[in-house]
All heavy atoms as TSV, in Angstrom:
chain	resi	resn	atom	element	x	y	z
A	1	MET	N	N	3.747	-59.752	17.750
A	1	MET	CA	C	2.629	-58.850	17.771
A	1	MET	C	C	3.043	-57.491	17.181
A	1	MET	O	O	4.214	-57.120	17.330
A	1	MET	CB	C	2.072	-58.717	19.204
A	1	MET	CG	C	1.246	-59.861	19.661
A	1	MET	SD	S	0.338	-59.430	21.093
A	1	MET	CE	C	0.413	-60.990	21.902
A	2	ARG	N	N	2.084	-56.872	16.786
A	2	ARG	CA	C	2.364	-55.519	16.131
A	2	ARG	C	C	2.718	-54.549	17.233
A	2	ARG	O	O	1.992	-54.480	18.325
A	2	ARG	CB	C	1.170	-55.055	15.410
A	2	ARG	CG	C	0.822	-55.829	14.198
A	2	ARG	CD	C	-0.306	-55.179	13.456
A	2	ARG	NE	N	-0.759	-55.988	12.400
A	2	ARG	CZ	C	-1.999	-56.141	11.971
A	2	ARG	NH1	N	-2.868	-55.424	12.429
A	2	ARG	NH2	N	-2.253	-56.960	11.086
A	3	ARG	N	N	3.528	-53.564	16.899
A	3	ARG	CA	C	3.872	-52.456	17.678
A	3	ARG	C	C	3.292	-51.251	16.938
A	3	ARG	O	O	3.654	-51.049	15.806
A	3	ARG	CB	C	5.371	-52.235	18.030
A	3	ARG	CG	C	5.866	-53.301	18.960
A	3	ARG	CD	C	5.274	-53.084	20.253
A	3	ARG	NE	N	5.639	-54.292	21.177
A	3	ARG	CZ	C	5.187	-54.457	22.367
A	3	ARG	NH1	N	4.300	-53.702	22.832
A	3	ARG	NH2	N	5.545	-55.630	22.935
A	4	GLU	N	N	2.618	-50.414	17.556
A	4	GLU	CA	C	2.072	-49.242	16.973
A	4	GLU	C	C	2.877	-47.949	17.197
A	4	GLU	O	O	3.514	-47.900	18.160
A	4	GLU	CB	C	0.621	-48.978	17.327
A	4	GLU	CG	C	0.517	-48.526	18.777
A	4	GLU	CD	C	-1.053	-48.440	19.138
A	4	GLU	OE1	O	-1.816	-49.378	18.932
A	4	GLU	OE2	O	-1.246	-47.333	19.678
A	5	THR	N	N	2.857	-47.040	16.205
A	5	THR	CA	C	3.383	-45.799	16.382
A	5	THR	C	C	2.261	-44.747	16.391
A	5	THR	O	O	1.181	-45.120	15.845
A	5	THR	CB	C	4.409	-45.498	15.255
A	5	THR	OG1	O	3.696	-45.520	14.031
A	5	THR	CG2	C	5.570	-46.460	15.181
A	6	HIS	N	N	2.474	-43.593	16.936
A	6	HIS	CA	C	1.545	-42.606	17.107
A	6	HIS	C	C	1.704	-41.515	16.151
A	6	HIS	O	O	1.595	-40.306	16.462
A	6	HIS	CB	C	1.449	-42.157	18.510
A	6	HIS	CG	C	0.963	-43.169	19.501
A	6	HIS	ND1	N	-0.378	-43.531	19.534
A	6	HIS	CD2	C	1.573	-44.112	20.303
A	6	HIS	CE1	C	-0.478	-44.455	20.450
A	6	HIS	NE2	N	0.654	-44.732	20.839
A	7	ARG	N	N	1.995	-41.748	14.883
A	7	ARG	CA	C	2.145	-40.629	13.908
A	7	ARG	C	C	0.801	-40.543	13.242
A	7	ARG	O	O	-0.132	-41.457	13.356
A	7	ARG	CB	C	3.202	-41.009	12.917
A	7	ARG	CG	C	2.989	-42.205	12.136
A	7	ARG	CD	C	4.227	-42.579	11.265
A	7	ARG	NE	N	3.891	-43.679	10.362
A	7	ARG	CZ	C	4.044	-44.946	10.734
A	7	ARG	NH1	N	4.479	-45.206	12.050
A	7	ARG	NH2	N	3.770	-45.959	9.978
A	8	LEU	N	N	0.590	-39.481	12.540
A	8	LEU	CA	C	-0.614	-39.181	11.801
A	8	LEU	C	C	-0.508	-39.770	10.418
A	8	LEU	O	O	0.492	-39.620	9.672
A	8	LEU	CB	C	-1.057	-37.710	11.815
A	8	LEU	CG	C	-1.296	-37.117	13.193
A	8	LEU	CD1	C	-1.611	-35.631	13.078
A	8	LEU	CD2	C	-2.498	-37.861	13.889
A	9	ASN	N	N	-1.604	-40.371	9.920
A	9	ASN	CA	C	-1.600	-40.675	8.484
A	9	ASN	C	C	-2.270	-39.530	7.748
A	9	ASN	O	O	-2.646	-38.591	8.261
A	9	ASN	CB	C	-2.415	-41.999	8.331
A	9	ASN	CG	C	-3.854	-41.839	8.610
A	9	ASN	OD1	O	-4.396	-40.734	8.653
A	9	ASN	ND2	N	-4.548	-42.977	8.632
A	10	PRO	N	N	-2.310	-39.584	6.406
A	10	PRO	CA	C	-2.748	-38.376	5.485
A	10	PRO	C	C	-4.149	-38.033	5.825
A	10	PRO	O	O	-4.508	-36.813	5.651
A	10	PRO	CB	C	-2.650	-39.042	4.167
A	10	PRO	CG	C	-1.561	-40.072	4.172
A	10	PRO	CD	C	-1.746	-40.667	5.602
A	11	VAL	N	N	-4.984	-38.836	6.409
A	11	VAL	CA	C	-6.356	-38.477	6.784
A	11	VAL	C	C	-6.361	-37.705	8.073
A	11	VAL	O	O	-7.349	-37.030	8.328
A	11	VAL	CB	C	-7.314	-39.757	6.691
A	11	VAL	CG1	C	-8.732	-39.322	6.982
A	11	VAL	CG2	C	-7.191	-40.418	5.390
A	12	GLY	N	N	-5.356	-37.901	8.896
A	12	GLY	CA	C	-5.422	-37.179	10.081
A	12	GLY	C	C	-5.765	-38.033	11.367
A	12	GLY	O	O	-5.693	-37.555	12.479
A	13	PHE	N	N	-5.958	-39.352	11.170
A	13	PHE	CA	C	-6.251	-40.255	12.271
A	13	PHE	C	C	-4.952	-40.724	12.788
A	13	PHE	O	O	-3.903	-41.011	12.033
A	13	PHE	CB	C	-7.046	-41.328	11.805
A	13	PHE	CG	C	-8.482	-41.029	11.493
A	13	PHE	CD1	C	-8.857	-41.013	10.101
A	13	PHE	CD2	C	-9.366	-40.760	12.463
A	13	PHE	CE1	C	-10.196	-40.660	9.724
A	13	PHE	CE2	C	-10.716	-40.325	12.049
A	13	PHE	CZ	C	-11.070	-40.287	10.717
A	14	SER	N	N	-4.951	-41.004	14.106
A	14	SER	CA	C	-3.765	-41.596	14.780
A	14	SER	C	C	-3.576	-42.982	14.188
A	14	SER	O	O	-4.525	-43.733	14.055
A	14	SER	CB	C	-3.933	-41.645	16.308
A	14	SER	OG	O	-2.963	-42.557	16.860
A	15	MET	N	N	-2.402	-43.313	13.799
A	15	MET	CA	C	-2.073	-44.692	13.359
A	15	MET	C	C	-2.421	-45.769	14.399
A	15	MET	O	O	-2.730	-46.956	14.085
A	15	MET	CB	C	-0.608	-44.837	12.856
A	15	MET	CG	C	-0.375	-44.028	11.607
A	15	MET	SD	S	-1.429	-44.358	10.224
A	15	MET	CE	C	-0.628	-45.893	9.734
A	16	GLY	N	N	-2.259	-45.383	15.719
A	16	GLY	CA	C	-2.601	-46.358	16.739
A	16	GLY	C	C	-4.064	-46.790	16.592
A	16	GLY	O	O	-4.384	-47.962	16.765
A	17	ARG	N	N	-4.943	-45.861	16.392
A	17	ARG	CA	C	-6.389	-46.152	16.218
A	17	ARG	C	C	-6.648	-47.032	15.047
A	17	ARG	O	O	-7.419	-47.918	15.056
A	17	ARG	CB	C	-7.248	-44.867	16.218
A	17	ARG	CG	C	-8.754	-45.184	15.921
A	17	ARG	CD	C	-9.549	-44.054	16.537
A	17	ARG	NE	N	-10.934	-44.224	16.145
A	17	ARG	CZ	C	-11.797	-45.129	16.647
A	17	ARG	NH1	N	-11.346	-45.920	17.585
A	17	ARG	NH2	N	-13.063	-45.119	16.244
A	18	VAL	N	N	-5.994	-46.679	13.946
A	18	VAL	CA	C	-6.134	-47.502	12.727
A	18	VAL	C	C	-5.645	-48.848	12.883
A	18	VAL	O	O	-6.288	-49.799	12.455
A	18	VAL	CB	C	-5.469	-46.804	11.508
A	18	VAL	CG1	C	-5.468	-47.615	10.312
A	18	VAL	CG2	C	-6.073	-45.326	11.216
A	19	ALA	N	N	-4.532	-48.952	13.558
A	19	ALA	CA	C	-3.901	-50.325	13.849
A	19	ALA	C	C	-4.899	-51.161	14.656
A	19	ALA	O	O	-5.113	-52.410	14.495
A	19	ALA	CB	C	-2.569	-50.190	14.490
A	20	SER	N	N	-5.492	-50.510	15.669
A	20	SER	CA	C	-6.441	-51.286	16.523
A	20	SER	C	C	-7.680	-51.756	15.725
A	20	SER	O	O	-8.094	-52.807	15.866
A	20	SER	CB	C	-6.923	-50.290	17.656
A	20	SER	OG	O	-7.862	-50.875	18.484
A	21	LEU	N	N	-8.203	-50.823	14.914
A	21	LEU	CA	C	-9.365	-51.190	14.091
A	21	LEU	C	C	-8.987	-52.278	13.078
A	21	LEU	O	O	-9.828	-53.219	12.960
A	21	LEU	CB	C	-9.944	-49.937	13.306
A	21	LEU	CG	C	-10.658	-48.927	14.241
A	21	LEU	CD1	C	-10.926	-47.702	13.409
A	21	LEU	CD2	C	-11.748	-49.459	14.909
A	22	MET	N	N	-7.846	-52.219	12.504
A	22	MET	CA	C	-7.369	-53.231	11.570
A	22	MET	C	C	-7.262	-54.593	12.353
A	22	MET	O	O	-7.608	-55.675	11.755
A	22	MET	CB	C	-6.149	-52.826	10.885
A	22	MET	CG	C	-6.346	-51.714	9.838
A	22	MET	SD	S	-4.810	-50.995	9.142
A	22	MET	CE	C	-4.069	-52.507	8.585
A	23	SER	N	N	-6.746	-54.614	13.558
A	23	SER	CA	C	-6.613	-55.823	14.200
A	23	SER	C	C	-8.023	-56.392	14.646
A	23	SER	O	O	-8.092	-57.614	14.477
A	23	SER	CB	C	-5.886	-55.566	15.613
A	23	SER	OG	O	-4.524	-55.181	15.434
A	24	LEU	N	N	-8.948	-55.583	14.954
A	24	LEU	CA	C	-10.222	-56.197	15.218
A	24	LEU	C	C	-10.920	-56.734	13.897
A	24	LEU	O	O	-11.531	-57.803	13.912
A	24	LEU	CB	C	-11.170	-55.108	15.851
A	24	LEU	CG	C	-10.883	-54.629	17.276
A	24	LEU	CD1	C	-11.675	-53.464	17.677
A	24	LEU	CD2	C	-10.913	-55.885	18.202
A	25	SER	N	N	-10.718	-56.075	12.891
A	25	SER	CA	C	-11.343	-56.474	11.609
A	25	SER	C	C	-10.529	-57.801	11.103
A	25	SER	O	O	-11.253	-58.737	10.604
A	25	SER	CB	C	-11.078	-55.410	10.533
A	25	SER	OG	O	-11.508	-55.855	9.292
A	26	SER	N	N	-9.299	-57.832	11.239
A	26	SER	CA	C	-8.535	-58.960	10.941
A	26	SER	C	C	-8.907	-60.224	11.769
A	26	SER	O	O	-9.108	-61.361	11.209
A	26	SER	CB	C	-6.958	-58.750	11.099
A	26	SER	OG	O	-6.531	-57.710	10.137
A	27	ALA	N	N	-9.125	-59.989	13.008
A	27	ALA	CA	C	-9.456	-61.089	13.927
A	27	ALA	C	C	-10.833	-61.602	13.522
A	27	ALA	O	O	-11.037	-62.910	13.479
A	27	ALA	CB	C	-9.581	-60.525	15.387
A	28	LYS	N	N	-11.753	-60.767	13.255
A	28	LYS	CA	C	-13.045	-61.245	12.822
A	28	LYS	C	C	-12.982	-62.098	11.493
A	28	LYS	O	O	-13.621	-63.028	11.375
A	28	LYS	CB	C	-13.997	-59.949	12.568
A	28	LYS	CG	C	-15.387	-60.340	12.159
A	28	LYS	CD	C	-16.251	-59.105	11.901
A	28	LYS	CE	C	-17.618	-59.524	11.367
A	28	LYS	NZ	N	-18.415	-58.274	11.164
A	29	ASN	N	N	-12.184	-61.550	10.600
A	29	ASN	CA	C	-12.100	-62.261	9.308
A	29	ASN	C	C	-11.332	-63.667	9.521
A	29	ASN	O	O	-11.815	-64.603	8.893
A	29	ASN	CB	C	-11.252	-61.419	8.323
A	29	ASN	CG	C	-11.920	-60.204	7.742
A	29	ASN	OD1	O	-13.228	-60.301	7.747
A	29	ASN	ND2	N	-11.269	-59.204	7.403
A	30	TYR	N	N	-10.407	-63.781	10.327
A	30	TYR	CA	C	-9.760	-64.951	10.608
A	30	TYR	C	C	-10.703	-65.954	11.245
A	30	TYR	O	O	-10.826	-67.089	10.863
A	30	TYR	CB	C	-8.570	-64.844	11.553
A	30	TYR	CG	C	-7.289	-64.293	10.848
A	30	TYR	CD1	C	-6.640	-63.261	11.423
A	30	TYR	CD2	C	-6.803	-64.870	9.710
A	30	TYR	CE1	C	-5.389	-62.751	10.875
A	30	TYR	CE2	C	-5.569	-64.505	9.110
A	30	TYR	CZ	C	-4.972	-63.291	9.713
A	30	TYR	OH	O	-3.763	-62.949	9.113
A	31	ALA	N	N	-11.473	-65.419	12.172
A	31	ALA	CA	C	-12.542	-66.262	12.853
A	31	ALA	C	C	-13.589	-66.804	11.879
A	31	ALA	O	O	-13.933	-67.890	11.831
A	31	ALA	CB	C	-13.166	-65.502	14.000
A	32	LEU	N	N	-14.026	-65.955	10.962
A	32	LEU	CA	C	-15.059	-66.299	9.992
A	32	LEU	C	C	-14.497	-67.395	8.991
A	32	LEU	O	O	-15.165	-68.290	8.624
A	32	LEU	CB	C	-15.493	-65.079	9.236
A	32	LEU	CG	C	-16.409	-64.136	10.083
A	32	LEU	CD1	C	-16.709	-62.852	9.247
A	32	LEU	CD2	C	-17.747	-64.847	10.466
A	33	ARG	N	N	-13.252	-67.121	8.648
A	33	ARG	CA	C	-12.539	-68.225	7.829
A	33	ARG	C	C	-12.462	-69.408	8.393
A	33	ARG	O	O	-12.620	-70.502	7.969
A	33	ARG	CB	C	-11.286	-67.679	7.327
A	33	ARG	CG	C	-11.327	-66.587	6.286
A	33	ARG	CD	C	-9.973	-65.944	5.867
A	33	ARG	NE	N	-8.955	-66.983	5.551
A	33	ARG	CZ	C	-7.713	-66.744	5.546
A	33	ARG	NH1	N	-7.230	-65.607	5.759
A	33	ARG	NH2	N	-6.846	-67.787	5.261
A	34	ALA	N	N	-12.064	-69.532	9.833
A	34	ALA	CA	C	-11.907	-70.627	10.587
A	34	ALA	C	C	-13.331	-71.481	10.628
A	34	ALA	O	O	-13.362	-72.683	10.640
A	34	ALA	CB	C	-11.392	-70.385	11.947
A	35	GLU	N	N	-14.337	-70.653	10.850
A	35	GLU	CA	C	-15.704	-71.285	10.886
A	35	GLU	C	C	-16.075	-72.003	9.548
A	35	GLU	O	O	-16.678	-73.156	9.639
A	35	GLU	CB	C	-16.718	-70.159	11.102
A	35	GLU	CG	C	-18.104	-70.638	11.287
A	35	GLU	CD	C	-19.077	-69.467	11.471
A	35	GLU	OE1	O	-18.945	-68.456	10.927
A	35	GLU	OE2	O	-20.093	-69.798	12.250
A	36	ARG	N	N	-15.581	-71.533	8.501
A	36	ARG	CA	C	-15.905	-72.138	7.177
A	36	ARG	C	C	-15.014	-73.255	6.812
A	36	ARG	O	O	-15.178	-74.032	5.856
A	36	ARG	CB	C	-15.969	-71.071	6.082
A	36	ARG	CG	C	-17.171	-70.037	6.193
A	36	ARG	CD	C	-17.181	-69.226	4.968
A	36	ARG	NE	N	-16.007	-68.410	4.804
A	36	ARG	CZ	C	-15.920	-67.132	5.093
A	36	ARG	NH1	N	-16.853	-66.507	5.718
A	36	ARG	NH2	N	-14.771	-66.542	4.861
A	37	SER	N	N	-13.837	-73.320	7.427
A	37	SER	CA	C	-12.780	-74.264	7.117
A	37	SER	C	C	-13.272	-75.619	7.357
A	37	SER	O	O	-13.846	-76.020	8.306
A	37	SER	CB	C	-11.530	-74.017	7.926
A	37	SER	OG	O	-10.471	-74.949	7.632
A	38	GLN	N	N	-12.965	-76.557	6.403
A	38	GLN	CA	C	-13.212	-78.032	6.561
A	38	GLN	C	C	-12.012	-78.715	7.173
A	38	GLN	O	O	-12.220	-79.896	7.456
A	38	GLN	CB	C	-13.474	-78.530	5.050
A	38	GLN	CG	C	-14.643	-77.964	4.391
A	38	GLN	CD	C	-15.963	-78.207	5.040
A	38	GLN	OE1	O	-16.188	-79.307	5.467
A	38	GLN	NE2	N	-16.836	-77.221	5.159
A	39	ASP	N	N	-10.886	-78.053	7.233
A	39	ASP	CA	C	-9.725	-78.755	7.784
A	39	ASP	C	C	-9.517	-78.238	9.190
A	39	ASP	O	O	-9.403	-77.141	9.441
A	39	ASP	CB	C	-8.496	-78.453	6.866
A	39	ASP	CG	C	-7.209	-78.945	7.352
A	39	ASP	OD1	O	-7.164	-80.126	7.823
A	39	ASP	OD2	O	-6.211	-78.301	7.170
A	40	ALA	N	N	-9.500	-79.126	10.100
A	40	ALA	CA	C	-9.253	-78.844	11.580
A	40	ALA	C	C	-7.951	-78.082	11.790
A	40	ALA	O	O	-7.945	-77.117	12.627
A	40	ALA	CB	C	-9.410	-80.141	12.347
A	41	LYS	N	N	-6.888	-78.465	11.131
A	41	LYS	CA	C	-5.605	-77.803	11.394
A	41	LYS	C	C	-5.636	-76.396	10.952
A	41	LYS	O	O	-5.149	-75.457	11.583
A	41	LYS	CB	C	-4.513	-78.570	10.761
A	41	LYS	CG	C	-3.105	-77.940	10.985
A	41	LYS	CD	C	-1.997	-78.729	10.370
A	41	LYS	CE	C	-0.691	-78.133	10.630
A	41	LYS	NZ	N	-0.400	-76.847	10.922
A	42	GLU	N	N	-6.185	-76.239	9.791
A	42	GLU	CA	C	-6.251	-74.903	9.191
A	42	GLU	C	C	-7.152	-73.981	10.158
A	42	GLU	O	O	-6.950	-72.833	10.379
A	42	GLU	CB	C	-6.920	-74.895	7.785
A	42	GLU	CG	C	-7.041	-73.593	7.182
A	42	GLU	CD	C	-7.836	-73.559	5.855
A	42	GLU	OE1	O	-8.707	-74.418	5.631
A	42	GLU	OE2	O	-7.476	-72.654	5.041
A	43	ALA	N	N	-8.281	-74.522	10.579
A	43	ALA	CA	C	-9.199	-73.838	11.455
A	43	ALA	C	C	-8.469	-73.446	12.752
A	43	ALA	O	O	-8.635	-72.266	13.167
A	43	ALA	CB	C	-10.464	-74.638	11.764
A	44	ALA	N	N	-7.687	-74.307	13.271
A	44	ALA	CA	C	-6.955	-73.933	14.493
A	44	ALA	C	C	-5.974	-72.921	14.211
A	44	ALA	O	O	-5.730	-72.049	15.100
A	44	ALA	CB	C	-6.258	-75.335	15.040
A	45	ASP	N	N	-5.142	-72.946	13.137
A	45	ASP	CA	C	-4.264	-71.901	12.758
A	45	ASP	C	C	-4.917	-70.562	12.602
A	45	ASP	O	O	-4.470	-69.610	13.087
A	45	ASP	CB	C	-3.533	-72.245	11.480
A	45	ASP	CG	C	-2.558	-73.359	11.743
A	45	ASP	OD1	O	-2.240	-73.746	12.813
A	45	ASP	OD2	O	-2.076	-73.977	10.582
A	46	LEU	N	N	-6.050	-70.603	11.961
A	46	LEU	CA	C	-6.851	-69.268	11.843
A	46	LEU	C	C	-7.327	-68.760	13.113
A	46	LEU	O	O	-7.261	-67.464	13.320
A	46	LEU	CB	C	-7.985	-69.482	10.861
A	46	LEU	CG	C	-7.541	-69.695	9.424
A	46	LEU	CD1	C	-8.814	-70.328	8.599
A	46	LEU	CD2	C	-7.038	-68.503	8.731
A	47	LEU	N	N	-7.741	-69.649	14.022
A	47	LEU	CA	C	-8.244	-69.188	15.309
A	47	LEU	C	C	-7.093	-68.575	16.106
A	47	LEU	O	O	-7.264	-67.602	16.836
A	47	LEU	CB	C	-8.916	-70.313	16.001
A	47	LEU	CG	C	-10.346	-70.534	15.496
A	47	LEU	CD1	C	-10.850	-71.805	16.250
A	47	LEU	CD2	C	-11.244	-69.394	15.658
A	48	ALA	N	N	-5.940	-69.277	15.916
A	48	ALA	CA	C	-4.713	-68.635	16.694
A	48	ALA	C	C	-4.336	-67.328	16.132
A	48	ALA	O	O	-3.999	-66.437	17.016
A	48	ALA	CB	C	-3.539	-69.604	16.458
A	49	LYS	N	N	-4.452	-67.018	14.870
A	49	LYS	CA	C	-4.157	-65.861	14.269
A	49	LYS	C	C	-5.206	-64.829	14.837
A	49	LYS	O	O	-4.826	-63.600	15.195
A	49	LYS	CB	C	-4.269	-65.886	12.816
A	49	LYS	CG	C	-3.029	-66.487	12.200
A	49	LYS	CD	C	-3.093	-66.581	10.674
A	49	LYS	CE	C	-1.853	-67.317	10.018
A	49	LYS	NZ	N	-1.966	-67.273	8.588
A	50	ALA	N	N	-6.450	-65.189	14.872
A	50	ALA	CA	C	-7.536	-64.320	15.419
A	50	ALA	C	C	-7.270	-63.870	16.855
A	50	ALA	O	O	-7.365	-62.716	17.157
A	50	ALA	CB	C	-8.824	-64.988	15.309
A	51	ILE	N	N	-6.720	-64.875	17.569
A	51	ILE	CA	C	-6.447	-64.563	19.098
A	51	ILE	C	C	-5.317	-63.549	19.128
A	51	ILE	O	O	-5.399	-62.655	19.934
A	51	ILE	CB	C	-6.254	-65.893	19.856
A	51	ILE	CG1	C	-7.425	-66.672	19.935
A	51	ILE	CG2	C	-5.479	-65.455	21.174
A	51	ILE	CD1	C	-7.246	-68.009	20.514
A	52	LEU	N	N	-4.241	-63.743	18.279
A	52	LEU	CA	C	-3.206	-62.770	18.335
A	52	LEU	C	C	-3.614	-61.342	17.836
A	52	LEU	O	O	-3.103	-60.383	18.466
A	52	LEU	CB	C	-2.091	-63.208	17.368
A	52	LEU	CG	C	-1.293	-64.498	17.885
A	52	LEU	CD1	C	-0.327	-65.044	16.903
A	52	LEU	CD2	C	-0.605	-64.150	19.178
A	53	GLU	N	N	-4.479	-61.264	16.902
A	53	GLU	CA	C	-4.994	-60.007	16.410
A	53	GLU	C	C	-5.847	-59.262	17.611
A	53	GLU	O	O	-5.692	-58.076	17.837
A	53	GLU	CB	C	-5.829	-60.104	15.143
A	53	GLU	CG	C	-4.998	-60.548	13.922
A	53	GLU	CD	C	-4.069	-59.408	13.508
A	53	GLU	OE1	O	-4.364	-58.224	13.680
A	53	GLU	OE2	O	-3.075	-59.782	12.887
A	54	LEU	N	N	-6.580	-60.145	18.268
A	54	LEU	CA	C	-7.341	-59.510	19.432
A	54	LEU	C	C	-6.477	-59.089	20.518
A	54	LEU	O	O	-6.617	-58.016	21.096
A	54	LEU	CB	C	-8.475	-60.595	19.967
A	54	LEU	CG	C	-9.565	-60.874	19.076
A	54	LEU	CD1	C	-10.356	-62.000	19.618
A	54	LEU	CD2	C	-10.539	-59.693	18.950
A	55	ALA	N	N	-5.453	-59.804	20.746
A	55	ALA	CA	C	-4.416	-59.423	21.830
A	55	ALA	C	C	-3.744	-58.125	21.419
A	55	ALA	O	O	-3.586	-57.214	22.266
A	55	ALA	CB	C	-3.393	-60.574	22.072
A	56	ALA	N	N	-3.459	-57.919	20.182
A	56	ALA	CA	C	-2.817	-56.654	19.682
A	56	ALA	C	C	-3.805	-55.490	19.816
A	56	ALA	O	O	-3.413	-54.444	20.243
A	56	ALA	CB	C	-2.423	-56.823	18.214
A	57	ALA	N	N	-5.099	-55.726	19.520
A	57	ALA	CA	C	-6.099	-54.708	19.696
A	57	ALA	C	C	-6.302	-54.324	21.081
A	57	ALA	O	O	-6.417	-53.166	21.595
A	57	ALA	CB	C	-7.401	-55.132	19.010
A	58	ILE	N	N	-6.197	-55.274	22.052
A	58	ILE	CA	C	-6.385	-55.039	23.507
A	58	ILE	C	C	-5.240	-54.353	24.039
A	58	ILE	O	O	-5.280	-53.396	24.703
A	58	ILE	CB	C	-6.566	-56.414	24.263
A	58	ILE	CG1	C	-7.900	-56.941	23.827
A	58	ILE	CG2	C	-6.415	-56.137	25.764
A	58	ILE	CD1	C	-8.203	-58.326	24.397
A	59	GLU	N	N	-4.066	-54.705	23.568
A	59	GLU	CA	C	-2.858	-53.963	24.026
A	59	GLU	C	C	-2.804	-52.450	23.558
A	59	GLU	O	O	-2.512	-51.650	24.293
A	59	GLU	CB	C	-1.506	-54.681	23.573
A	59	GLU	CG	C	-1.114	-55.895	24.183
A	59	GLU	CD	C	0.082	-56.458	23.582
A	59	GLU	OE1	O	0.591	-56.061	22.579
A	59	GLU	OE2	O	0.659	-57.375	24.289
A	60	ALA	N	N	-3.293	-52.278	22.319
A	60	ALA	CA	C	-3.335	-50.869	21.814
A	60	ALA	C	C	-4.326	-50.030	22.590
A	60	ALA	O	O	-4.034	-48.919	23.002
A	60	ALA	CB	C	-3.682	-50.927	20.378
A	61	THR	N	N	-5.486	-50.677	22.923
A	61	THR	CA	C	-6.420	-50.029	23.727
A	61	THR	C	C	-5.954	-49.731	25.137
A	61	THR	O	O	-6.204	-48.587	25.662
A	61	THR	CB	C	-7.753	-50.768	23.749
A	61	THR	OG1	O	-8.267	-50.934	22.446
A	61	THR	CG2	C	-8.880	-49.917	24.651
A	62	ASP	N	N	-5.312	-50.712	25.677
A	62	ASP	CA	C	-4.787	-50.549	27.105
A	62	ASP	C	C	-3.713	-49.488	27.165
A	62	ASP	O	O	-3.738	-48.636	28.065
A	62	ASP	CB	C	-4.208	-51.921	27.519
A	62	ASP	CG	C	-3.686	-51.813	28.984
A	62	ASP	OD1	O	-4.540	-51.507	29.856
A	62	ASP	OD2	O	-2.563	-52.239	29.207
A	63	ALA	N	N	-2.930	-49.322	26.122
A	63	ALA	CA	C	-1.874	-48.282	26.087
A	63	ALA	C	C	-2.547	-46.980	25.991
A	63	ALA	O	O	-2.077	-45.961	26.740
A	63	ALA	CB	C	-0.948	-48.533	24.919
A	64	LYS	N	N	-3.568	-46.802	25.249
A	64	LYS	CA	C	-4.286	-45.533	25.109
A	64	LYS	C	C	-4.939	-45.126	26.424
A	64	LYS	O	O	-4.915	-44.001	26.790
A	64	LYS	CB	C	-5.418	-45.680	24.042
A	64	LYS	CG	C	-4.760	-45.715	22.666
A	64	LYS	CD	C	-6.002	-45.821	21.638
A	64	LYS	CE	C	-5.495	-46.555	20.386
A	64	LYS	NZ	N	-6.515	-47.059	19.495
A	65	VAL	N	N	-5.636	-46.112	27.098
A	65	VAL	CA	C	-6.175	-45.814	28.330
A	65	VAL	C	C	-5.283	-45.350	29.444
A	65	VAL	O	O	-5.428	-44.399	30.147
A	65	VAL	CB	C	-7.062	-47.012	28.906
A	65	VAL	CG1	C	-7.517	-46.896	30.291
A	65	VAL	CG2	C	-8.231	-47.285	28.036
A	66	LYS	N	N	-4.074	-46.097	29.432
A	66	LYS	CA	C	-3.088	-45.601	30.374
A	66	LYS	C	C	-2.456	-44.308	30.128
A	66	LYS	O	O	-2.266	-43.489	31.026
A	66	LYS	CB	C	-1.857	-46.709	30.349
A	66	LYS	CG	C	-2.284	-47.996	31.001
A	66	LYS	CD	C	-1.121	-49.002	30.976
A	66	LYS	CE	C	-1.491	-50.366	31.690
A	66	LYS	NZ	N	-0.462	-51.263	31.582
A	67	LYS	N	N	-2.319	-44.026	28.855
A	67	LYS	CA	C	-1.863	-42.670	28.450
A	67	LYS	C	C	-2.829	-41.548	28.921
A	67	LYS	O	O	-2.503	-40.543	29.381
A	67	LYS	CB	C	-1.607	-42.592	26.866
A	67	LYS	CG	C	-1.029	-41.337	26.423
A	67	LYS	CD	C	-0.763	-41.362	24.935
A	67	LYS	CE	C	-0.102	-40.074	24.455
A	67	LYS	NZ	N	0.086	-40.104	23.028
A	68	ILE	N	N	-4.072	-41.791	28.627
A	68	ILE	CA	C	-5.187	-40.824	29.072
A	68	ILE	C	C	-5.271	-40.714	30.572
A	68	ILE	O	O	-5.268	-39.541	31.108
A	68	ILE	CB	C	-6.558	-41.272	28.488
A	68	ILE	CG1	C	-6.674	-41.224	27.096
A	68	ILE	CG2	C	-7.670	-40.568	29.119
A	68	ILE	CD1	C	-7.786	-41.882	26.327
A	69	ASN	N	N	-5.142	-41.804	31.311
A	69	ASN	CA	C	-5.087	-41.649	32.714
A	69	ASN	C	C	-3.918	-40.962	33.247
A	69	ASN	O	O	-4.122	-40.216	34.297
A	69	ASN	CB	C	-5.227	-43.119	33.388
A	69	ASN	CG	C	-6.550	-43.791	33.235
A	69	ASN	OD1	O	-7.537	-43.052	32.944
A	69	ASN	ND2	N	-6.659	-45.102	33.214
A	70	LYS	N	N	-2.753	-41.228	32.617
A	70	LYS	CA	C	-1.488	-40.591	33.100
A	70	LYS	C	C	-1.584	-38.961	32.867
A	70	LYS	O	O	-1.213	-38.296	33.720
A	70	LYS	CB	C	-0.324	-41.208	32.313
A	70	LYS	CG	C	0.970	-40.839	32.892
A	70	LYS	CD	C	2.076	-41.502	32.048
A	70	LYS	CE	C	2.933	-42.402	32.977
A	70	LYS	NZ	N	3.977	-42.939	32.284
A	71	SER	N	N	-2.162	-38.644	31.714
A	71	SER	CA	C	-2.214	-37.180	31.376
A	71	SER	C	C	-3.336	-36.473	32.100
A	71	SER	O	O	-3.390	-35.278	32.220
A	71	SER	CB	C	-2.367	-36.992	29.877
A	71	SER	OG	O	-3.502	-37.493	29.480
A	72	GLY	N	N	-4.403	-37.211	32.522
A	72	GLY	CA	C	-5.562	-36.619	33.189
A	72	GLY	C	C	-5.478	-36.430	34.532
A	72	GLY	O	O	-5.572	-35.729	35.390
């Protein structure tokens, strides 16, 4: 799974937020590709990738919430 860093990109957004959004977008794309797939093995592989991307997004969000709770 992806590990995120909290540096700023040129636009000024935290890379953690960008990574989280990319993970959600990637998960959606994998799921849509799986839905259209005619091959069961390929569909299963795509769904597995979607699940991993969702897990990465959940971990990123969880880390942010814990950081906010710790500082607040």
